[in-house]
C-alpha positions in Angstrom: -4.1 5.0 -38.0 -1.5 7.1 -39.8 -1.7 10.8 -39.3 -2.1 13.1 -42.2 0.5 15.7 -43.2 -0.5 19.3 -43.7 1.0 22.7 -44.4 -1.0 25.8 -43.4 0.1 28.8 -45.5 0.0 32.5 -44.8 -2.2 32.4 -41.8 -2.3 35.3 -39.3 -0.9 33.3 -36.4 -2.3 34.6 -32.9 0.1 33.2 -30.3 1.9 34.3 -27.2 0.8 37.9 -27.3 1.5 38.4 -31.0 -0.2 38.2 -34.4 2.2 37.4 -37.2 1.7 36.0 -40.7 3.3 32.6 -41.1 3.3 29.0 -42.3 3.1 25.8 -40.2 3.8 22.1 -41.1 2.1 19.3 -39.3 3.2 15.6 -39.3 2.6 12.7 -37.0 0.1 14.8 -34.9 2.5 17.5 -33.9 3.8 20.9 -35.3 7.2 20.1 -37.0 7.9 23.6 -38.4 6.8 27.2 -38.0 8.0 29.8 -40.6 7.5 33.6 -40.3 9.7 34.6 -43.1 8.5 35.6 -46.6 10.1 32.6 -48.5 6.9 30.9 -49.2 8.0 29.0 -52.2 10.9 27.5 -50.3 8.5 26.3 -47.5 6.2 24.7 -50.0 9.1 23.0 -51.8 10.3 21.6 -48.5 6.9 20.0 -47.8 5.8 19.4 -51.3 4.1 16.1 -50.4 2.1 17.7 -47.7 -1.6 18.7 -48.1 -1.8 22.4 -48.5 -4.3 24.6 -46.8 -4.4 28.2 -48.0 -5.1 30.5 -45.0 -4.4 33.9 -46.5 -6.6 36.5 -44.5 -7.6 34.0 -41.9 -6.5 33.7 -38.3 -4.8 30.6 -36.7 -5.2 30.1 -33.0 -4.0 27.4 -30.7 -7.0 25.0 -30.0 -9.3 26.2 -27.2 -9.1 24.3 -23.9 -12.4 24.2 -21.9 -11.8 23.4 -18.4 -15.4 23.0 -17.4 -18.1 21.0 -19.3 -20.8 18.5 -18.5 -21.1 16.1 -21.4 -23.7 13.9 -19.5 -22.3 10.4 -20.2 -22.7 8.0 -18.5 -26.3 7.9 -17.4 -27.8 11.2 -18.7 -27.2 10.7 -22.5 -30.7 11.8 -23.4 -29.4 15.3 -22.8 -26.0 14.9 -24.5 -23.2 12.4 -24.7 -19.4 12.3 -25.2 -19.7 11.9 -29.0 -22.3 14.6 -29.7 -20.9 17.2 -27.4 -17.2 16.8 -28.4 -18.5 17.0 -32.1 -20.1 20.4 -31.2 -17.0 21.4 -29.3 -14.5 20.8 -32.3 -17.0 22.7 -34.5 -16.6 25.5 -32.0 -12.8 25.3 -32.1 -12.5 23.6 -28.7 -9.8 20.8 -29.0 -9.6 19.7 -25.4 -12.1 19.7 -22.5 -12.3 18.8 -18.8 -15.5 17.1 -17.8 -17.3 17.2 -14.4 -18.1 14.2 -12.3 -21.8 14.7 -11.7 -22.9 12.1 -14.2 -24.8 8.8 -13.3 -23.1 7.1 -11.7 -21.1 9.9 -10.3 -17.3 9.6 -10.6 -16.7 9.1 -6.9 -14.4 6.2 -7.1 -11.3 5.6 -9.1 -13.0 2.7 -11.0 -15.9 4.8 -12.0 -13.6 7.6 -13.0 -11.6 5.4 -15.3 -14.8 4.1 -16.9 -15.4 7.6 -18.2 -11.9 7.8 -19.7 -12.6 4.5 -21.5 -15.8 5.8 -23.0 -14.0 8.9 -24.2 -11.2 6.9 -25.8 -13.9 5.3 -28.0 -16.1 8.3 -28.7 -14.5 11.7 -28.2 -13.5 13.8 -31.2 -11.6 16.2 -28.9 -8.9 15.6 -26.3 -10.3 14.9 -22.8 -9.9 14.8 -19.1 -12.3 14.1 -16.3 -12.3 15.5 -12.7 -12.5 13.2 -9.8 -15.7 13.8 -7.7 -16.0 14.4 -4.0 -18.6 13.8 -1.4 -18.7 14.1 2.3 -17.5 10.5 2.6 -15.0 9.6 -0.2 -11.9 11.3 0.9 -9.8 8.0 0.6 -10.8 7.6 -3.0 -10.0 11.3 -3.7 -6.5 11.0 -2.3 -5.8 8.1 -4.8 -6.2 10.4 -7.8 -3.2 10.5 -10.1 -2.2 14.1 -10.8 -0.2 13.1 -13.9 -3.4 12.0 -15.8 -6.4 13.5 -14.1 -7.0 17.2 -14.4 -8.2 17.8 -10.9 -10.7 17.1 -8.0 -14.0 18.8 -8.2 -15.9 20.0 -5.1 -19.5 21.3 -5.2 -19.7 23.8 -2.4 -23.2 24.6 -3.5 -26.2 22.4 -4.5 -25.5 19.5 -6.8 -26.9 16.2 -7.8 -27.0 13.2 -5.4 -24.6 13.4 -2.6 -22.0 15.6 -4.2 -22.7 18.6 -2.1 -19.7 18.9 0.2 -20.8 21.0 3.1 -19.2 19.2 6.0 -16.5 21.5 7.5 -14.4 18.6 8.6 -14.5 17.0 5.1 -13.5 20.3 3.6 -10.6 20.7 6.0 -9.5 17.1 5.2 -9.5 17.6 1.4 -7.9 21.0 1.5 -5.1 19.9 3.9 -4.4 16.6 2.4 -5.0 16.7 -1.4 -2.0 17.3 -3.7 -4.3 17.8 -6.6 -5.7 21.0 -8.1 -9.1 21.4 -6.5 -11.7 23.0 -8.7 -14.6 24.6 -6.8 -18.3 25.5 -7.4 -18.7 28.2 -4.7 -22.3 29.0 -3.5 -23.5 28.9 0.0 -26.3 26.4 0.3 -27.8 27.7 3.5 -28.2 31.1 2.0 -29.8 29.7 -1.2 -32.3 27.6 0.6 -33.3 30.6 2.9 -33.9 32.7 -0.2 -35.9 29.9 -1.8 -38.3 29.8 1.1 -38.6 33.6 1.1 -39.6 33.6 -2.6 -42.0 30.6 -2.1 -43.7 32.6 0.6 -44.2 35.5 -1.8 -44.9 33.6 -5.0 -45.8 30.1 -4.1 -44.8 27.7 -7.0 -44.9 30.6 -9.5 -41.4 32.2 -8.9 -40.4 34.4 -11.8 -37.2 33.4 -13.6 -35.9 36.9 -12.9 -35.6 35.9 -9.2 -32.9 33.5 -9.9 -30.0 36.0 -9.3 -31.6 36.9 -6.1 -32.1 33.4 -4.9 -28.7 32.3 -5.9 -27.6 35.7 -4.7 -24.3 37.5 -4.8 -24.1 37.0 -1.0 -24.3 33.2 -1.5 -21.4 33.4 -4.0 -19.2 35.7 -2.2 -19.5 34.0 1.2 -18.7 30.6 -0.3 -15.8 31.9 -2.5 -14.3 34.0 0.3 -14.4 30.9 2.7 -12.8 28.8 0.0 -9.9 31.3 -0.5 -9.5 31.6 3.3 -9.3 27.9 3.6 -6.9 27.5 0.8 -4.5 30.1 2.3 -4.7 28.3 5.7 -3.6 25.0 4.1 -1.5 26.3 1.1 -4.0 24.4 -1.1 -4.0 24.8 -5.0 -7.6 25.8 -5.7 -9.3 27.1 -8.9 -12.7 28.7 -8.4 -15.0 28.2 -11.3 -17.6 30.5 -12.9 -17.3 33.7 -11.0 -20.4 35.7 -11.3 -20.1 38.9 -9.2 -18.0 42.0 -9.1 -17.2 41.4 -5.3 -15.6 38.0 -5.9 -13.0 39.5 -8.3 -11.4 41.3 -5.3 -10.4 37.8 -3.9 -7.8 37.3 -6.6 -4.3 38.6 -7.3 -2.7 39.8 -10.6 0.7 40.7 -9.3 2.4 37.3 -9.8 2.8 35.0 -12.9 0.0 32.5 -13.4 2.5 29.6 -13.1 3.1 30.7 -9.5 -0.5 31.3 -8.4 -2.0 28.9 -5.9 -5.4 30.5 -6.1 -6.9 31.0 -9.5 -10.2 31.8 -11.1 -12.4 31.2 -14.1 -15.3 33.1 -15.8 -17.8 31.7 -18.2 -19.1 32.9 -21.5 -22.6 33.5 -20.3 -21.5 35.6 -17.5 -19.6 37.8 -19.9 -22.5 38.0 -22.4 -25.8 38.1 -20.7 -27.2 40.2 -17.8 -30.2 40.0 -15.5 -32.0 42.1 -18.1 -32.0 39.1 -20.4 -34.2 36.9 -18.2 -37.3 38.6 -19.6 -36.6 37.2 -23.1 -34.4 34.2 -22.5 -36.0 32.9 -19.2 -34.8 29.5 -18.2 -32.6 29.2 -21.3 -30.1 31.4 -19.4 -30.7 29.8 -15.9 -27.3 28.7 -14.8 -25.7 28.2 -11.5 -24.2 30.6 -10.4 -26.9 32.9 -11.7 -26.3 35.5 -14.4 -26.4 38.8 -12.6 -26.2 42.5 -13.4 -24.6 44.5 -16.2 -22.3 45.9 -13.5 -21.2 42.5 -12.6 -20.7 41.5 -16.3 -18.6 44.5 -16.8 -16.5 43.9 -13.7 -15.9 40.3 -14.7 -14.6 41.4 -18.2 -12.4 44.1 -16.5 -11.0 41.3 -14.3 -10.2 39.2 -17.3 -8.4 42.1 -18.8 -6.5 42.8 -15.7 -5.5 39.2 -15.1 -7.4 38.7 -11.9 -9.4 36.2 -13.8 -7.2 33.6 -15.4 -9.5 31.5 -17.7 -12.5 31.8 -19.9 -14.6 28.6 -20.1 -18.2 27.4 -21.0 -19.7 25.3 -18.1 -21.5 23.6 -21.1 -24.4 21.7 -19.4 -27.2 20.7 -21.8 -30.8 19.8 -20.9 -33.6 19.0 -23.0 -36.1 21.7 -24.2 -38.8 19.9 -22.4 -36.8 20.2 -19.1 -35.9 23.8 -19.6 -39.5 24.8 -20.3 -40.6 24.0 -16.9 -41.5 26.5 -14.1 -38.7 28.1 -12.2 -38.3 25.5 -9.4 -38.5 22.5 -11.9 -36.4 23.9 -14.7 -32.8 22.6 -14.3 -29.9 25.1 -14.4 -27.3 24.9 -17.3 -27.3 25.2 -21.0 -25.1 24.2 -24.0 -22.3 26.5 -25.1 -19.2 24.7 -26.6 -20.1 25.3 -30.1 -20.7 29.0 -29.7 -18.1 30.1 -27.1 -15.3 31.1 -29.4 -17.6 32.9 -31.8 -19.1 34.8 -28.9 -15.8 36.0 -27.6 -14.8 36.9 -31.1 -18.0 39.1 -31.2 -16.6 40.9 -28.1 -13.4 41.4 -30.0 -15.4 43.0 -32.9 -17.0 45.2 -30.3 -13.6 46.5 -29.2 -14.0 44.9 -25.7 -11.0 42.4 -25.9 -8.1 41.7 -28.1 -7.6 38.5 -30.1 -4.3 38.0 -28.2 -6.1 38.1 -24.9 -8.8 35.7 -26.0 -6.1 33.2 -27.0 -4.3 33.8 -23.6 -7.4 33.1 -21.6 -8.9 30.2 -23.6 -5.7 28.5 -24.8 -2.5 29.5 -23.1 -3.7 29.9 -19.5 -5.6 26.7 -19.3 -2.4 24.9 -20.4 -0.3 26.7 -17.9 -2.8 26.6 -14.9 -3.4 22.8 -15.3 0.2 22.0 -16.4 -1.0 20.3 -19.6 1.7 18.6 -21.5 2.5 20.1 -24.9 -0.8 21.8 -25.6 -2.2 25.4 -25.6 0.4 27.0 -27.7 1.5 27.1 -31.3 5.1 25.8 -30.8 7.3 23.4 -32.6 7.0 19.8 -31.3 3.7 20.6 -29.5 0.5 18.7 -30.4 -1.1 20.3 -33.5 -4.3 21.4 -31.8 -5.3 24.3 -33.9 -8.4 26.4 -34.9 -8.6 28.5 -38.0 -11.1 31.4 -38.0 -12.5 33.7 -40.7 -13.2 36.7 -38.7 -15.3 38.5 -41.3 -17.7 35.7 -42.3 -21.1 36.3 -40.7 -23.4 33.5 -39.9 -26.6 33.0 -37.9 -27.3 30.5 -35.2 -30.3 28.5 -36.2 -31.9 25.2 -35.4 -30.4 23.5 -38.4 -26.8 24.4 -37.6 -26.9 23.6 -33.9 -24.9 20.4 -33.2 -25.7 19.8 -29.5 -27.8 16.7 -28.9 -30.5 18.9 -27.2 -30.8 20.9 -30.3 -31.2 24.4 -28.8 -28.9 27.2 -27.8 -29.3 30.5 -25.8 -27.6 32.1 -28.8 -30.3 31.0 -31.3 -31.0 33.8 -33.9 -27.7 35.5 -33.0 -25.6 36.6 -35.9 -21.9 36.2 -35.3 -19.3 38.0 -37.4 -16.7 35.3 -37.2 -16.8 31.7 -38.4 -14.6 28.7 -37.5 -13.4 27.0 -40.7 -10.9 24.4 -39.6 -10.1 22.5 -36.4 -7.2 20.3 -35.9 -7.0 17.8 -33.0 -3.5 16.1 -32.7 -2.8 17.0 -36.4 -6.1 15.5 -37.6 -8.3 17.8 -39.5 -11.4 16.9 -37.6 -13.6 19.7 -38.8 -13.5 21.6 -42.1 -16.1 24.0 -43.3 -19.0 21.9 -41.8 -17.5 18.5 -42.7 -16.2 16.2 -39.9 -13.5 13.6 -40.1 -14.0 11.1 -37.3 -11.6 8.3 -38.1 -9.1 9.4 -35.3 -10.3 10.1 -31.9 -8.9 12.6 -29.3 -6.3 11.7 -26.7 -6.3 11.7 -22.9 -4.7 14.9 -21.6 -1.5 14.4 -19.5 -0.2 16.8 -16.9 3.4 17.8 -15.9 3.0 17.7 -12.2 
């Protein structure tokens, strides 16, 4: 289907460390012109047959790239699916995502992995990539993964569904020494967690309080696993990316003295670990039960400091929806995870309003750095000839998260009743205006991400 032609006029363009008023022209899915001069009439005359979008006073960002989501398809679509969750994502300014392999069936073979790409081609409103899954016995399949069109390999070094927990030291040595792919890691030590569970069972029986979650999935469990992964990566010169850091101690494992493009060991933090603390379990209970667990205010502040100092490279969501019925179970039965893609950018913009982070740094960590870290082809920046993945924000347009404006299939959010000061007004995916002030255009689907590796 033919792409539309647009000009975006007088936007405050947030890109590559600067905020400058300018105009952008979009055609055939890409940015064809960027003008920062004051000759607005000449620009409009040059593109007189393009659809005009007036952006005076609004901020234009590169589309957000989320490197960690769980969209639940195939097999778990009662919680969420590629269509519903990608729709929520674009409403939240996320134009590209990378989805995890712990679906049903799990993406543990090349054929099953490709099945997910085929589903996304039919259903996804955003651009997409899918991680290849690992187990203790699928190393041959892992090594077949194509680095040019698959974002990475995922290892769960903590509890996961089915047989995706990789805890065999020989398997880990094999993957770290042989894989040429980026390896994304969930780092929690399973033995420590199981020991802690038994301790709390002895104390509380089946009625373990939700506030025990960060003590069961403890800081020791996180640090011991993360530090082991870093040690193993240095031994084999492996390219690893450690997901969802949750403790102050872990930030010391990472460097900020070399450019991101040269780093072999990188790290991510998620929105919930930057927003909530263990004091919120009393009110939010299982709705903020994630793995790794949300920990103390001190940890939250240290994680943000590591973002600002560039020890942490990426901000993501770990979007992982479950039904309300599932989440309302007792501690041992309530699953970990929650929906976040629709509210991630508004939450970060709230931290901007609080004076905790600059707009330029938000764009760096949520758009530029994912593109650099994963070597994504022609995305993550506002540049001529790059794909027109863009999000426009009105930073002074308050709105409240309520049931009737939550787009996740599970229909709940840990941010329910939160008022955000900033509202996303437009989202472009490959030059298609897929979201505009609450209205979706779904005729053109997202594209498979490609990687310059």
